[in-house]
C-alpha positions, 0 to 999 in steps of 0.5 A: 500499500503506498499511502499511509492512512493510519499508525499506531503505537503501543507501549507497554511495560513487560515485568517479569512473573519469574526468572527471565533467561534470553541467552546469549550466543558468546558464552563467558567470553573467557571469563571463569567468574562467568556464569557459562551463558550468560543474558543477552546484552547492550549498552543502554544509557552508559552501562551494559544492561540486560535487553530483550531483542525485537526480533525474539519477541516478534518471533514469539508474538507472530507464533501466538498469533498463528495461532490465534488465527487459527482458532478462528478458522483461518490458516497461515503458511508454514514459512519453513515449507517451501511449498506451504509458504506465501512467497513469489508467485509465477509470474509476480514480476508480469503482475499489473500494481492492481494484480498484486493487491489483489492477490496481497488481500485474497492469497497472502495469510493472515499472518503474513499480511501482518509481519511480511513475507518474501513479497510485502513488506510487515506492517508491525515493527518490534524494537528491542525492549530496554529495562526501566531501572534496574534489573536483578540478576541470578543463576540458575544451574542445569544439568544434561539429561540422558534421552535414553536412561532419563538420568542425568547425563555424567559432566553435563552440569552447567550454570546459566544467567537470569534476570530474576527481577526487572521492567523492559519497555516494550514499544510495538508500532502498527502501519496501515493495520487492520482493526482485526490485527490490532484485535488478534494483537491484544489477543497476543498480549493477553496470552502473555499477561495471562501466562500461556505465552512466555519469552526466553529459554527453559520456559519448561521450568517456568521460566518467562512468564511476563506481567503486561503492564501500563498500556498505552496506544498511540492512534495516528489518523491521515484521513480526515474524514474518519472520526473514529478507530478505522482500519486502513481498507476497512469502512467499519470505524469504531466509536471511541466512547466513554473513558475514551471519547474524543476525536482527533486532534489535528496538531499538524497538517496531514495527521490527527491523533488520540492517546489512549493512555492507562489501558486495561487489554480486556478495556480494548478487546471490549472497545473492539468486540464489533470487529468480526475476525473470522469473516476477516482471516478466512477472507484473506485465505479466500476461503 
């Protein structure tokens, strides 16, 4: 889509509900006093701090997004299967712009519609999550298990670093998104908050549970004939009544903006209750 019609930024704090282990590939950096596996760290505000990379968040969110789509009767491609992936169709270079638009609407799966594929750009971007305040780091000890005997493997003891306590600021940006995509994304955040989705490694031990706190949503609309909440191509428009009832404040000649502060996931999902996900995901797969 060449024209910019709408944008949204979702800002949340992820608070550790249990130990979080986002492992670095660098190991102990030749320092025997360090754990065998350390948390991924980056320089931020003058010091080295643990981070949650945006690529890890995007992978977890996409995986859960695909599962929720299937619950609504949709079907997503398998990006690891060349025979079942949304990639360049035969004769793609010879198709007109209108033909490409039609193909994208009807044949690209719901997940690739949002997260992108080889032929369309992603509508979503997720930045690296940096900590707010100090993080409490700790260590855990693990042992390799013999897959045949089920007993501890000899000489397979190792230790790894975890974030015991911390808050991470997450920024999710959407461009030219549809309302059903926003609603599906909110379902993913709800599952993350409820503990059905975890982050990092060693999650089968109970690690990686996160709580979603202090959510804010900023909506930008670039069409002056829109007064509520509307998707890029959908005619449906949701009025923002009650707590969030106000029109767009046209701060610039080219856009208006609404900021939804102190958002509760269930409240926003209730606002979007009229959005029919089932018909949207089935339509996208041309069912």
